[in-house]
Full PDB file with SEQRES, HELIX, SHEET, SSBOND, CRYST1, ORIGX, SCALE, CONECT and MASTER records, all heavy atoms in Angstrom:
SEQRES   1 A   45  MET ASN LYS GLU LYS MET GLY SER PHE LEU SER GLU LEU          
SEQRES   2 A   45  ARG LYS GLU ARG ASN LEU THR LEU GLN ASP ALA GLY GLU          
SEQRES   3 A   45  ILE PHE LEU VAL SER PHE GLN ALA ILE SER LYS TRP GLU          
SEQRES   4 A   45  ARG GLY GLY SER LEU ARG                                      
HELIX    1 AA1 LYS A    3  GLU A   16  1                                  14    
HELIX    2 AA2 LEU A   21  PHE A   28  1                                   8    
HELIX    3 AA3 PHE A   32  GLU A   39  1                                   8    
CRYST1    1.000    1.000    1.000  90.00  90.00  90.00 P 1           1          
ORIGX1      1.000000  0.000000  0.000000        0.00000                         
ORIGX2      0.000000  1.000000  0.000000        0.00000                         
ORIGX3      0.000000  0.000000  1.000000        0.00000                         
SCALE1      1.000000  0.000000  0.000000        0.00000                         
SCALE2      0.000000  1.000000  0.000000        0.00000                         
SCALE3      0.000000  0.000000  1.000000        0.00000                         
ATOM      1  N   MET A   1      99.529  85.806 101.918  1.00  0.00           N  
ATOM      2  CA  MET A   1      98.376  86.205 102.701  1.00  0.00           C  
ATOM      3  C   MET A   1      98.050  87.659 102.350  1.00  0.00           C  
ATOM      4  O   MET A   1      98.935  88.494 102.332  1.00  0.00           O  
ATOM      5  CB  MET A   1      98.717  86.061 104.185  1.00  0.00           C  
ATOM      6  CG  MET A   1      97.569  86.316 105.100  1.00  0.00           C  
ATOM      7  SD  MET A   1      97.940  86.075 106.849  1.00  0.00           S  
ATOM      8  CE  MET A   1      97.926  84.313 106.956  1.00  0.00           C  
ATOM      9  N   ASN A   2      96.795  87.938 102.083  1.00  0.00           N  
ATOM     10  CA  ASN A   2      96.442  89.309 101.727  1.00  0.00           C  
ATOM     11  C   ASN A   2      96.254  90.175 102.976  1.00  0.00           C  
ATOM     12  O   ASN A   2      96.234  89.690 104.107  1.00  0.00           O  
ATOM     13  CB  ASN A   2      95.202  89.333 100.822  1.00  0.00           C  
ATOM     14  CG  ASN A   2      93.947  88.879 101.521  1.00  0.00           C  
ATOM     15  OD1 ASN A   2      93.766  89.080 102.707  1.00  0.00           O  
ATOM     16  ND2 ASN A   2      93.061  88.244 100.772  1.00  0.00           N  
ATOM     17  N   LYS A   3      96.121  91.476 102.769  1.00  0.00           N  
ATOM     18  CA  LYS A   3      96.037  92.432 103.883  1.00  0.00           C  
ATOM     19  C   LYS A   3      94.828  92.181 104.775  1.00  0.00           C  
ATOM     20  O   LYS A   3      94.930  92.300 105.989  1.00  0.00           O  
ATOM     21  CB  LYS A   3      96.004  93.864 103.349  1.00  0.00           C  
ATOM     22  CG  LYS A   3      97.311  94.322 102.751  1.00  0.00           C  
ATOM     23  CD  LYS A   3      97.287  95.794 102.420  1.00  0.00           C  
ATOM     24  CE  LYS A   3      96.398  96.069 101.244  1.00  0.00           C  
ATOM     25  NZ  LYS A   3      96.450  97.468 100.798  1.00  0.00           N  
ATOM     26  N   GLU A   4      93.692  91.826 104.186  1.00  0.00           N  
ATOM     27  CA  GLU A   4      92.484  91.617 104.975  1.00  0.00           C  
ATOM     28  C   GLU A   4      92.615  90.391 105.877  1.00  0.00           C  
ATOM     29  O   GLU A   4      92.234  90.424 107.052  1.00  0.00           O  
ATOM     30  CB  GLU A   4      91.259  91.465 104.061  1.00  0.00           C  
ATOM     31  CG  GLU A   4      90.845  92.757 103.387  1.00  0.00           C  
ATOM     32  CD  GLU A   4      91.723  93.122 102.189  1.00  0.00           C  
ATOM     33  OE1 GLU A   4      92.373  92.215 101.604  1.00  0.00           O  
ATOM     34  OE2 GLU A   4      91.780  94.316 101.852  1.00  0.00           O  
ATOM     35  N   LYS A   5      93.174  89.301 105.337  1.00  0.00           N  
ATOM     36  CA  LYS A   5      93.369  88.094 106.143  1.00  0.00           C  
ATOM     37  C   LYS A   5      94.383  88.344 107.257  1.00  0.00           C  
ATOM     38  O   LYS A   5      94.203  87.886 108.386  1.00  0.00           O  
ATOM     39  CB  LYS A   5      93.838  86.931 105.275  1.00  0.00           C  
ATOM     40  CG  LYS A   5      92.758  86.317 104.440  1.00  0.00           C  
ATOM     41  CD  LYS A   5      93.269  85.100 103.703  1.00  0.00           C  
ATOM     42  CE  LYS A   5      92.197  84.487 102.837  1.00  0.00           C  
ATOM     43  NZ  LYS A   5      92.712  83.307 102.118  1.00  0.00           N  
ATOM     44  N   MET A   6      95.432  89.059 106.942  1.00  0.00           N  
ATOM     45  CA  MET A   6      96.449  89.362 107.942  1.00  0.00           C  
ATOM     46  C   MET A   6      95.852  90.231 109.048  1.00  0.00           C  
ATOM     47  O   MET A   6      96.087  89.981 110.232  1.00  0.00           O  
ATOM     48  CB  MET A   6      97.637  90.073 107.303  1.00  0.00           C  
ATOM     49  CG  MET A   6      98.726  90.399 108.284  1.00  0.00           C  
ATOM     50  SD  MET A   6      99.390  88.946 109.052  1.00  0.00           S  
ATOM     51  CE  MET A   6     101.001  88.952 108.348  1.00  0.00           C  
ATOM     52  N   GLY A   7      95.063  91.213 108.678  1.00  0.00           N  
ATOM     53  CA  GLY A   7      94.428  92.079 109.661  1.00  0.00           C  
ATOM     54  C   GLY A   7      93.489  91.307 110.575  1.00  0.00           C  
ATOM     55  O   GLY A   7      93.480  91.508 111.795  1.00  0.00           O  
ATOM     56  N   SER A   8      92.716  90.425 109.993  1.00  0.00           N  
ATOM     57  CA  SER A   8      91.804  89.602 110.778  1.00  0.00           C  
ATOM     58  C   SER A   8      92.573  88.708 111.742  1.00  0.00           C  
ATOM     59  O   SER A   8      92.201  88.555 112.914  1.00  0.00           O  
ATOM     60  CB  SER A   8      90.948  88.755 109.838  1.00  0.00           C  
ATOM     61  OG  SER A   8      90.090  87.922 110.564  1.00  0.00           O  
ATOM     62  N   PHE A   9      93.658  88.142 111.269  1.00  0.00           N  
ATOM     63  CA  PHE A   9      94.510  87.285 112.086  1.00  0.00           C  
ATOM     64  C   PHE A   9      95.099  88.071 113.260  1.00  0.00           C  
ATOM     65  O   PHE A   9      95.057  87.621 114.407  1.00  0.00           O  
ATOM     66  CB  PHE A   9      95.621  86.692 111.214  1.00  0.00           C  
ATOM     67  CG  PHE A   9      96.596  85.836 111.956  1.00  0.00           C  
ATOM     68  CD1 PHE A   9      96.227  84.594 112.435  1.00  0.00           C  
ATOM     69  CD2 PHE A   9      97.891  86.275 112.168  1.00  0.00           C  
ATOM     70  CE1 PHE A   9      97.130  83.799 113.127  1.00  0.00           C  
ATOM     71  CE2 PHE A   9      98.804  85.484 112.853  1.00  0.00           C  
ATOM     72  CZ  PHE A   9      98.422  84.249 113.335  1.00  0.00           C  
ATOM     73  N   LEU A  10      95.630  89.258 112.988  1.00  0.00           N  
ATOM     74  CA  LEU A  10      96.198  90.093 114.056  1.00  0.00           C  
ATOM     75  C   LEU A  10      95.139  90.472 115.087  1.00  0.00           C  
ATOM     76  O   LEU A  10      95.396  90.441 116.297  1.00  0.00           O  
ATOM     77  CB  LEU A  10      96.819  91.356 113.467  1.00  0.00           C  
ATOM     78  CG  LEU A  10      98.099  91.178 112.667  1.00  0.00           C  
ATOM     79  CD1 LEU A  10      98.482  92.478 111.981  1.00  0.00           C  
ATOM     80  CD2 LEU A  10      99.214  90.688 113.557  1.00  0.00           C  
ATOM     81  N   SER A  11      93.959  90.814 114.620  1.00  0.00           N  
ATOM     82  CA  SER A  11      92.876  91.191 115.513  1.00  0.00           C  
ATOM     83  C   SER A  11      92.483  90.026 116.422  1.00  0.00           C  
ATOM     84  O   SER A  11      92.293  90.196 117.637  1.00  0.00           O  
ATOM     85  CB  SER A  11      91.665  91.644 114.697  1.00  0.00           C  
ATOM     86  OG  SER A  11      90.602  91.989 115.545  1.00  0.00           O  
ATOM     87  N   GLU A  12      92.368  88.834 115.849  1.00  0.00           N  
ATOM     88  CA  GLU A  12      92.028  87.652 116.640  1.00  0.00           C  
ATOM     89  C   GLU A  12      93.082  87.388 117.711  1.00  0.00           C  
ATOM     90  O   GLU A  12      92.737  87.119 118.867  1.00  0.00           O  
ATOM     91  CB  GLU A  12      91.903  86.426 115.741  1.00  0.00           C  
ATOM     92  CG  GLU A  12      90.663  86.388 114.903  1.00  0.00           C  
ATOM     93  CD  GLU A  12      90.607  85.152 114.027  1.00  0.00           C  
ATOM     94  OE1 GLU A  12      91.070  84.085 114.471  1.00  0.00           O  
ATOM     95  OE2 GLU A  12      90.104  85.268 112.894  1.00  0.00           O  
ATOM     96  N   LEU A  13      94.339  87.451 117.333  1.00  0.00           N  
ATOM     97  CA  LEU A  13      95.404  87.212 118.305  1.00  0.00           C  
ATOM     98  C   LEU A  13      95.369  88.231 119.438  1.00  0.00           C  
ATOM     99  O   LEU A  13      95.522  87.887 120.613  1.00  0.00           O  
ATOM    100  CB  LEU A  13      96.768  87.259 117.629  1.00  0.00           C  
ATOM    101  CG  LEU A  13      97.152  86.106 116.736  1.00  0.00           C  
ATOM    102  CD1 LEU A  13      98.511  86.362 116.092  1.00  0.00           C  
ATOM    103  CD2 LEU A  13      97.186  84.803 117.513  1.00  0.00           C  
ATOM    104  N   ARG A  14      95.182  89.488 119.084  1.00  0.00           N  
ATOM    105  CA  ARG A  14      95.148  90.549 120.092  1.00  0.00           C  
ATOM    106  C   ARG A  14      93.989  90.328 121.065  1.00  0.00           C  
ATOM    107  O   ARG A  14      94.165  90.411 122.286  1.00  0.00           O  
ATOM    108  CB  ARG A  14      95.014  91.919 119.413  1.00  0.00           C  
ATOM    109  CG  ARG A  14      94.955  93.079 120.384  1.00  0.00           C  
ATOM    110  CD  ARG A  14      94.854  94.415 119.685  1.00  0.00           C  
ATOM    111  NE  ARG A  14      93.651  94.590 118.899  1.00  0.00           N  
ATOM    112  CZ  ARG A  14      92.459  94.929 119.412  1.00  0.00           C  
ATOM    113  NH1 ARG A  14      92.310  95.120 120.695  1.00  0.00           N  
ATOM    114  NH2 ARG A  14      91.417  95.090 118.613  1.00  0.00           N  
ATOM    115  N   LYS A  15      92.829  89.999 120.531  1.00  0.00           N  
ATOM    116  CA  LYS A  15      91.654  89.817 121.374  1.00  0.00           C  
ATOM    117  C   LYS A  15      91.751  88.550 122.225  1.00  0.00           C  
ATOM    118  O   LYS A  15      91.290  88.539 123.374  1.00  0.00           O  
ATOM    119  CB  LYS A  15      90.395  89.805 120.511  1.00  0.00           C  
ATOM    120  CG  LYS A  15      90.098  91.185 119.938  1.00  0.00           C  
ATOM    121  CD  LYS A  15      88.948  91.176 118.974  1.00  0.00           C  
ATOM    122  CE  LYS A  15      88.760  92.560 118.364  1.00  0.00           C  
ATOM    123  NZ  LYS A  15      87.718  92.562 117.340  1.00  0.00           N  
ATOM    124  N   GLU A  16      92.356  87.487 121.697  1.00  0.00           N  
ATOM    125  CA  GLU A  16      92.560  86.263 122.475  1.00  0.00           C  
ATOM    126  C   GLU A  16      93.408  86.528 123.710  1.00  0.00           C  
ATOM    127  O   GLU A  16      93.243  85.884 124.741  1.00  0.00           O  
ATOM    128  CB  GLU A  16      93.253  85.190 121.632  1.00  0.00           C  
ATOM    129  CG  GLU A  16      92.375  84.507 120.634  1.00  0.00           C  
ATOM    130  CD  GLU A  16      93.140  83.537 119.754  1.00  0.00           C  
ATOM    131  OE1 GLU A  16      94.355  83.316 119.970  1.00  0.00           O  
ATOM    132  OE2 GLU A  16      92.515  82.982 118.831  1.00  0.00           O  
ATOM    133  N   ARG A  17      94.320  87.476 123.588  1.00  0.00           N  
ATOM    134  CA  ARG A  17      95.221  87.800 124.689  1.00  0.00           C  
ATOM    135  C   ARG A  17      94.722  88.974 125.528  1.00  0.00           C  
ATOM    136  O   ARG A  17      95.427  89.470 126.393  1.00  0.00           O  
ATOM    137  CB  ARG A  17      96.611  88.098 124.132  1.00  0.00           C  
ATOM    138  CG  ARG A  17      97.284  86.831 123.623  1.00  0.00           C  
ATOM    139  CD  ARG A  17      98.433  87.115 122.687  1.00  0.00           C  
ATOM    140  NE  ARG A  17      99.118  85.913 122.265  1.00  0.00           N  
ATOM    141  CZ  ARG A  17      98.670  85.043 121.378  1.00  0.00           C  
ATOM    142  NH1 ARG A  17      97.499  85.236 120.806  1.00  0.00           N  
ATOM    143  NH2 ARG A  17      99.371  83.977 121.052  1.00  0.00           N  
ATOM    144  N   ASN A  18      93.482  89.404 125.248  1.00  0.00           N  
ATOM    145  CA  ASN A  18      92.850  90.507 125.985  1.00  0.00           C  
ATOM    146  C   ASN A  18      93.707  91.772 125.987  1.00  0.00           C  
ATOM    147  O   ASN A  18      93.845  92.447 127.003  1.00  0.00           O  
ATOM    148  CB  ASN A  18      92.526  90.083 127.419  1.00  0.00           C  
ATOM    149  CG  ASN A  18      91.520  88.974 127.472  1.00  0.00           C  
ATOM    150  OD1 ASN A  18      90.523  89.004 126.765  1.00  0.00           O  
ATOM    151  ND2 ASN A  18      91.785  87.972 128.278  1.00  0.00           N  
ATOM    152  N   LEU A  19      94.270  92.081 124.823  1.00  0.00           N  
ATOM    153  CA  LEU A  19      95.076  93.287 124.677  1.00  0.00           C  
ATOM    154  C   LEU A  19      94.247  94.382 124.013  1.00  0.00           C  
ATOM    155  O   LEU A  19      93.459  94.120 123.108  1.00  0.00           O  
ATOM    156  CB  LEU A  19      96.311  93.017 123.811  1.00  0.00           C  
ATOM    157  CG  LEU A  19      97.320  92.005 124.331  1.00  0.00           C  
ATOM    158  CD1 LEU A  19      98.378  91.734 123.275  1.00  0.00           C  
ATOM    159  CD2 LEU A  19      97.955  92.505 125.606  1.00  0.00           C  
ATOM    160  N   THR A  20      94.461  95.605 124.444  1.00  0.00           N  
ATOM    161  CA  THR A  20      93.846  96.742 123.773  1.00  0.00           C  
ATOM    162  C   THR A  20      94.738  97.125 122.587  1.00  0.00           C  
ATOM    163  O   THR A  20      95.872  96.638 122.461  1.00  0.00           O  
ATOM    164  CB  THR A  20      93.731  97.949 124.719  1.00  0.00           C  
ATOM    165  OG1 THR A  20      95.049  98.370 125.071  1.00  0.00           O  
ATOM    166  CG2 THR A  20      92.930  97.602 125.960  1.00  0.00           C  
ATOM    167  N   LEU A  21      94.233  98.013 121.757  1.00  0.00           N  
ATOM    168  CA  LEU A  21      95.058  98.533 120.667  1.00  0.00           C  
ATOM    169  C   LEU A  21      96.298  99.211 121.231  1.00  0.00           C  
ATOM    170  O   LEU A  21      97.396  99.079 120.695  1.00  0.00           O  
ATOM    171  CB  LEU A  21      94.266  99.509 119.806  1.00  0.00           C  
ATOM    172  CG  LEU A  21      93.159  98.915 118.944  1.00  0.00           C  
ATOM    173  CD1 LEU A  21      92.313 100.031 118.338  1.00  0.00           C  
ATOM    174  CD2 LEU A  21      93.725  98.035 117.857  1.00  0.00           C  
ATOM    175  N   GLN A  22      96.109  99.927 122.337  1.00  0.00           N  
ATOM    176  CA  GLN A  22      97.224 100.616 122.985  1.00  0.00           C  
ATOM    177  C   GLN A  22      98.271  99.615 123.467  1.00  0.00           C  
ATOM    178  O   GLN A  22      99.471  99.816 123.267  1.00  0.00           O  
ATOM    179  CB  GLN A  22      96.715 101.451 124.172  1.00  0.00           C  
ATOM    180  CG  GLN A  22      97.789 102.293 124.826  1.00  0.00           C  
ATOM    181  CD  GLN A  22      98.248 103.443 123.952  1.00  0.00           C  
ATOM    182  OE1 GLN A  22      97.441 104.045 123.250  1.00  0.00           O  
ATOM    183  NE2 GLN A  22      99.520 103.735 123.981  1.00  0.00           N  
ATOM    184  N   ASP A  23      97.830  98.525 124.098  1.00  0.00           N  
ATOM    185  CA  ASP A  23      98.757  97.486 124.570  1.00  0.00           C  
ATOM    186  C   ASP A  23      99.569  96.909 123.406  1.00  0.00           C  
ATOM    187  O   ASP A  23     100.785  96.766 123.491  1.00  0.00           O  
ATOM    188  CB  ASP A  23      98.007  96.338 125.250  1.00  0.00           C  
ATOM    189  CG  ASP A  23      97.298  96.730 126.520  1.00  0.00           C  
ATOM    190  OD1 ASP A  23      97.724  97.710 127.175  1.00  0.00           O  
ATOM    191  OD2 ASP A  23      96.304  96.054 126.858  1.00  0.00           O  
ATOM    192  N   ALA A  24      98.876  96.576 122.332  1.00  0.00           N  
ATOM    193  CA  ALA A  24      99.553  95.996 121.165  1.00  0.00           C  
ATOM    194  C   ALA A  24     100.536  96.995 120.565  1.00  0.00           C  
ATOM    195  O   ALA A  24     101.638  96.611 120.151  1.00  0.00           O  
ATOM    196  CB  ALA A  24      98.525  95.564 120.120  1.00  0.00           C  
ATOM    197  N   GLY A  25     100.155  98.254 120.524  1.00  0.00           N  
ATOM    198  CA  GLY A  25     101.048  99.285 120.008  1.00  0.00           C  
ATOM    199  C   GLY A  25     102.327  99.383 120.816  1.00  0.00           C  
ATOM    200  O   GLY A  25     103.418  99.529 120.261  1.00  0.00           O  
ATOM    201  N   GLU A  26     102.201  99.282 122.131  1.00  0.00           N  
ATOM    202  CA  GLU A  26     103.385  99.331 122.993  1.00  0.00           C  
ATOM    203  C   GLU A  26     104.285  98.116 122.765  1.00  0.00           C  
ATOM    204  O   GLU A  26     105.513  98.237 122.770  1.00  0.00           O  
ATOM    205  CB  GLU A  26     102.960  99.434 124.453  1.00  0.00           C  
ATOM    206  CG  GLU A  26     102.352 100.778 124.793  1.00  0.00           C  
ATOM    207  CD  GLU A  26     101.803 100.854 126.199  1.00  0.00           C  
ATOM    208  OE1 GLU A  26     102.037  99.927 127.001  1.00  0.00           O  
ATOM    209  OE2 GLU A  26     101.128 101.859 126.494  1.00  0.00           O  
ATOM    210  N   ILE A  27     103.697  96.960 122.547  1.00  0.00           N  
ATOM    211  CA  ILE A  27     104.485  95.745 122.292  1.00  0.00           C  
ATOM    212  C   ILE A  27     105.266  95.879 120.992  1.00  0.00           C  
ATOM    213  O   ILE A  27     106.446  95.531 120.913  1.00  0.00           O  
ATOM    214  CB  ILE A  27     103.566  94.505 122.252  1.00  0.00           C  
ATOM    215  CG1 ILE A  27     103.030  94.222 123.660  1.00  0.00           C  
ATOM    216  CG2 ILE A  27     104.308  93.298 121.690  1.00  0.00           C  
ATOM    217  CD1 ILE A  27     101.901  93.226 123.711  1.00  0.00           C  
ATOM    218  N   PHE A  28     104.600  96.382 119.937  1.00  0.00           N  
ATOM    219  CA  PHE A  28     105.229  96.490 118.616  1.00  0.00           C  
ATOM    220  C   PHE A  28     105.954  97.814 118.388  1.00  0.00           C  
ATOM    221  O   PHE A  28     106.511  98.042 117.314  1.00  0.00           O  
ATOM    222  CB  PHE A  28     104.186  96.288 117.514  1.00  0.00           C  
ATOM    223  CG  PHE A  28     103.692  94.876 117.417  1.00  0.00           C  
ATOM    224  CD1 PHE A  28     102.420  94.536 117.864  1.00  0.00           C  
ATOM    225  CD2 PHE A  28     104.495  93.881 116.896  1.00  0.00           C  
ATOM    226  CE1 PHE A  28     101.961  93.233 117.780  1.00  0.00           C  
ATOM    227  CE2 PHE A  28     104.043  92.575 116.806  1.00  0.00           C  
ATOM    228  CZ  PHE A  28     102.781  92.249 117.254  1.00  0.00           C  
ATOM    229  N   LEU A  29     105.909  98.677 119.400  1.00  0.00           N  
ATOM    230  CA  LEU A  29     106.565  99.990 119.327  1.00  0.00           C  
ATOM    231  C   LEU A  29     106.031 100.852 118.180  1.00  0.00           C  
ATOM    232  O   LEU A  29     106.781 101.509 117.463  1.00  0.00           O  
ATOM    233  CB  LEU A  29     108.089  99.838 119.226  1.00  0.00           C  
ATOM    234  CG  LEU A  29     108.756  99.061 120.363  1.00  0.00           C  
ATOM    235  CD1 LEU A  29     110.240  98.890 120.070  1.00  0.00           C  
ATOM    236  CD2 LEU A  29     108.520  99.728 121.702  1.00  0.00           C  
ATOM    237  N   VAL A  30     104.702 100.819 118.024  1.00  0.00           N  
ATOM    238  CA  VAL A  30     104.013 101.665 117.045  1.00  0.00           C  
ATOM    239  C   VAL A  30     102.790 102.265 117.747  1.00  0.00           C  
ATOM    240  O   VAL A  30     102.446 101.876 118.858  1.00  0.00           O  
ATOM    241  CB  VAL A  30     103.566 100.881 115.782  1.00  0.00           C  
ATOM    242  CG1 VAL A  30     104.766 100.335 115.033  1.00  0.00           C  
ATOM    243  CG2 VAL A  30     102.603  99.767 116.150  1.00  0.00           C  
ATOM    244  N   SER A  31     102.123 103.188 117.097  1.00  0.00           N  
ATOM    245  CA  SER A  31     100.941 103.805 117.688  1.00  0.00           C  
ATOM    246  C   SER A  31      99.744 102.849 117.629  1.00  0.00           C  
ATOM    247  O   SER A  31      99.709 101.923 116.813  1.00  0.00           O  
ATOM    248  CB  SER A  31     100.586 105.089 116.937  1.00  0.00           C  
ATOM    249  OG  SER A  31     100.147 104.782 115.632  1.00  0.00           O  
ATOM    250  N   PHE A  32      98.770 103.110 118.493  1.00  0.00           N  
ATOM    251  CA  PHE A  32      97.555 102.297 118.450  1.00  0.00           C  
ATOM    252  C   PHE A  32      96.817 102.504 117.136  1.00  0.00           C  
ATOM    253  O   PHE A  32      96.132 101.608 116.651  1.00  0.00           O  
ATOM    254  CB  PHE A  32      96.645 102.572 119.656  1.00  0.00           C  
ATOM    255  CG  PHE A  32      95.937 103.904 119.619  1.00  0.00           C  
ATOM    256  CD1 PHE A  32      94.698 104.034 119.044  1.00  0.00           C  
ATOM    257  CD2 PHE A  32      96.532 105.023 120.194  1.00  0.00           C  
ATOM    258  CE1 PHE A  32      94.043 105.250 119.027  1.00  0.00           C  
ATOM    259  CE2 PHE A  32      95.888 106.240 120.191  1.00  0.00           C  
ATOM    260  CZ  PHE A  32      94.638 106.364 119.596  1.00  0.00           C  
ATOM    261  N   GLN A  33      97.005 103.689 116.529  1.00  0.00           N  
ATOM    262  CA  GLN A  33      96.379 103.944 115.236  1.00  0.00           C  
ATOM    263  C   GLN A  33      96.956 103.026 114.159  1.00  0.00           C  
ATOM    264  O   GLN A  33      96.234 102.572 113.272  1.00  0.00           O  
ATOM    265  CB  GLN A  33      96.557 105.409 114.812  1.00  0.00           C  
ATOM    266  CG  GLN A  33      95.811 106.388 115.677  1.00  0.00           C  
ATOM    267  CD  GLN A  33      96.689 107.038 116.731  1.00  0.00           C  
ATOM    268  OE1 GLN A  33      97.681 106.453 117.175  1.00  0.00           O  
ATOM    269  NE2 GLN A  33      96.335 108.234 117.157  1.00  0.00           N  
ATOM    270  N   ALA A  34      98.256 102.756 114.236  1.00  0.00           N  
ATOM    271  CA  ALA A  34      98.891 101.849 113.267  1.00  0.00           C  
ATOM    272  C   ALA A  34      98.323 100.442 113.411  1.00  0.00           C  
ATOM    273  O   ALA A  34      98.024  99.782 112.413  1.00  0.00           O  
ATOM    274  CB  ALA A  34     100.399 101.837 113.452  1.00  0.00           C  
ATOM    275  N   ILE A  35      98.149  99.984 114.652  1.00  0.00           N  
ATOM    276  CA  ILE A  35      97.581  98.656 114.893  1.00  0.00           C  
ATOM    277  C   ILE A  35      96.177  98.585 114.313  1.00  0.00           C  
ATOM    278  O   ILE A  35      95.812  97.623 113.628  1.00  0.00           O  
ATOM    279  CB  ILE A  35      97.551  98.323 116.401  1.00  0.00           C  
ATOM    280  CG1 ILE A  35      98.955  98.324 117.003  1.00  0.00           C  
ATOM    281  CG2 ILE A  35      96.847  96.992 116.643  1.00  0.00           C  
ATOM    282  CD1 ILE A  35      99.865  97.236 116.522  1.00  0.00           C  
ATOM    283  N   SER A  36      95.387  99.625 114.554  1.00  0.00           N  
ATOM    284  CA  SER A  36      94.028  99.669 114.026  1.00  0.00           C  
ATOM    285  C   SER A  36      94.028  99.601 112.501  1.00  0.00           C  
ATOM    286  O   SER A  36      93.246  98.870 111.897  1.00  0.00           O  
ATOM    287  CB  SER A  36      93.336 100.948 114.494  1.00  0.00           C  
ATOM    288  OG  SER A  36      92.054 101.049 113.931  1.00  0.00           O  
ATOM    289  N   LYS A  37      94.922 100.339 111.893  1.00  0.00           N  
ATOM    290  CA  LYS A  37      95.037 100.369 110.428  1.00  0.00           C  
ATOM    291  C   LYS A  37      95.400  98.982 109.903  1.00  0.00           C  
ATOM    292  O   LYS A  37      94.842  98.507 108.920  1.00  0.00           O  
ATOM    293  CB  LYS A  37      96.086 101.391 110.020  1.00  0.00           C  
ATOM    294  CG  LYS A  37      96.124 101.718 108.560  1.00  0.00           C  
ATOM    295  CD  LYS A  37      97.168 102.799 108.325  1.00  0.00           C  
ATOM    296  CE  LYS A  37      96.994 103.497 107.028  1.00  0.00           C  
ATOM    297  NZ  LYS A  37      98.029 104.524 106.820  1.00  0.00           N  
ATOM    298  N   TRP A  38      96.337  98.319 110.586  1.00  0.00           N  
ATOM    299  CA  TRP A  38      96.736  96.965 110.184  1.00  0.00           C  
ATOM    300  C   TRP A  38      95.539  96.014 110.262  1.00  0.00           C  
ATOM    301  O   TRP A  38      95.309  95.224 109.367  1.00  0.00           O  
ATOM    302  CB  TRP A  38      97.844  96.435 111.077  1.00  0.00           C  
ATOM    303  CG  TRP A  38      99.133  97.162 111.012  1.00  0.00           C  
ATOM    304  CD1 TRP A  38      99.524  98.120 110.116  1.00  0.00           C  
ATOM    305  CD2 TRP A  38     100.238  96.999 111.907  1.00  0.00           C  
ATOM    306  NE1 TRP A  38     100.782  98.559 110.395  1.00  0.00           N  
ATOM    307  CE2 TRP A  38     101.258  97.896 111.497  1.00  0.00           C  
ATOM    308  CE3 TRP A  38     100.460  96.208 113.023  1.00  0.00           C  
ATOM    309  CZ2 TRP A  38     102.463  97.985 112.152  1.00  0.00           C  
ATOM    310  CZ3 TRP A  38     101.676  96.306 113.682  1.00  0.00           C  
ATOM    311  CH2 TRP A  38     102.671  97.180 113.240  1.00  0.00           C  
ATOM    312  N   GLU A  39      94.806  96.091 111.374  1.00  0.00           N  
ATOM    313  CA  GLU A  39      93.679  95.184 111.583  1.00  0.00           C  
ATOM    314  C   GLU A  39      92.550  95.412 110.560  1.00  0.00           C  
ATOM    315  O   GLU A  39      91.839  94.475 110.227  1.00  0.00           O  
ATOM    316  CB  GLU A  39      93.136  95.322 113.003  1.00  0.00           C  
ATOM    317  CG  GLU A  39      94.070  94.740 114.038  1.00  0.00           C  
ATOM    318  CD  GLU A  39      93.491  94.793 115.446  1.00  0.00           C  
ATOM    319  OE1 GLU A  39      92.379  95.294 115.646  1.00  0.00           O  
ATOM    320  OE2 GLU A  39      94.213  94.328 116.354  1.00  0.00           O  
ATOM    321  N   ARG A  40      92.418  96.629 110.112  1.00  0.00           N  
ATOM    322  CA  ARG A  40      91.386  96.926 109.111  1.00  0.00           C  
ATOM    323  C   ARG A  40      91.848  96.629 107.687  1.00  0.00           C  
ATOM    324  O   ARG A  40      91.092  96.776 106.738  1.00  0.00           O  
ATOM    325  CB  ARG A  40      90.975  98.414 109.195  1.00  0.00           C  
ATOM    326  CG  ARG A  40      90.192  98.733 110.449  1.00  0.00           C  
ATOM    327  CD  ARG A  40      89.757 100.198 110.508  1.00  0.00           C  
ATOM    328  NE  ARG A  40      90.909 101.040 110.876  1.00  0.00           N  
ATOM    329  CZ  ARG A  40      91.429 101.983 110.103  1.00  0.00           C  
ATOM    330  NH1 ARG A  40      90.926 102.260 108.923  1.00  0.00           N  
ATOM    331  NH2 ARG A  40      92.464 102.687 110.508  1.00  0.00           N  
ATOM    332  N   GLY A  41      93.105  96.192 107.551  1.00  0.00           N  
ATOM    333  CA  GLY A  41      93.613  95.857 106.235  1.00  0.00           C  
ATOM    334  C   GLY A  41      94.045  97.076 105.437  1.00  0.00           C  
ATOM    335  O   GLY A  41      94.226  96.988 104.231  1.00  0.00           O  
ATOM    336  N   GLY A  42      94.223  98.198 106.120  1.00  0.00           N  
ATOM    337  CA  GLY A  42      94.596  99.433 105.430  1.00  0.00           C  
ATOM    338  C   GLY A  42      96.035  99.453 104.974  1.00  0.00           C  
ATOM    339  O   GLY A  42      96.363 100.014 103.940  1.00  0.00           O  
ATOM    340  N   SER A  43      96.895  98.831 105.759  1.00  0.00           N  
ATOM    341  CA  SER A  43      98.316  98.829 105.439  1.00  0.00           C  
ATOM    342  C   SER A  43      99.009  97.828 106.348  1.00  0.00           C  
ATOM    343  O   SER A  43      98.539  97.529 107.436  1.00  0.00           O  
ATOM    344  CB  SER A  43      98.911 100.206 105.671  1.00  0.00           C  
ATOM    345  OG  SER A  43     100.313 100.187 105.493  1.00  0.00           O  
ATOM    346  N   LEU A  44     100.135  97.331 105.905  1.00  0.00           N  
ATOM    347  CA  LEU A  44     100.932  96.432 106.743  1.00  0.00           C  
ATOM    348  C   LEU A  44     102.293  97.027 107.023  1.00  0.00           C  
ATOM    349  O   LEU A  44     103.215  96.345 107.427  1.00  0.00           O  
ATOM    350  CB  LEU A  44     101.074  95.061 106.076  1.00  0.00           C  
ATOM    351  CG  LEU A  44      99.791  94.275 105.934  1.00  0.00           C  
ATOM    352  CD1 LEU A  44     100.042  92.960 105.211  1.00  0.00           C  
ATOM    353  CD2 LEU A  44      99.133  94.014 107.278  1.00  0.00           C  
ATOM    354  N   ARG A  45     102.454  98.316 106.826  1.00  0.00           N  
ATOM    355  CA  ARG A  45     103.737  98.976 107.069  1.00  0.00           C  
ATOM    356  C   ARG A  45     103.710  99.742 108.351  1.00  0.00           C  
ATOM    357  O   ARG A  45     102.809 100.252 108.819  1.00  0.00           O  
ATOM    358  CB  ARG A  45     104.069  99.944 105.937  1.00  0.00           C  
ATOM    359  CG  ARG A  45     104.294  99.220 104.662  1.00  0.00           C  
ATOM    360  CD  ARG A  45     104.628 100.192 103.597  1.00  0.00           C  
ATOM    361  NE  ARG A  45     104.581  99.494 102.335  1.00  0.00           N  
ATOM    362  CZ  ARG A  45     104.908 100.035 101.217  1.00  0.00           C  
ATOM    363  NH1 ARG A  45     105.296 101.270 101.165  1.00  0.00           N  
ATOM    364  NH2 ARG A  45     104.844  99.351 100.106  1.00  0.00           N  
TER     365      ARG A  45                                                      
MASTER        0    0    0    3    0    0    0    6  364    1    0    4          
END                                                                             
């Protein structure tokens, strides 16, 4: 799966569960900026 597809998938899951970027960051123990970067396909690290 490429970065763009993975980002789109993560974004869909987050929105289906009515989570903010901040909420998702707290779940994954990363910053909301990292979640945003993942969703935009910028990086998966």
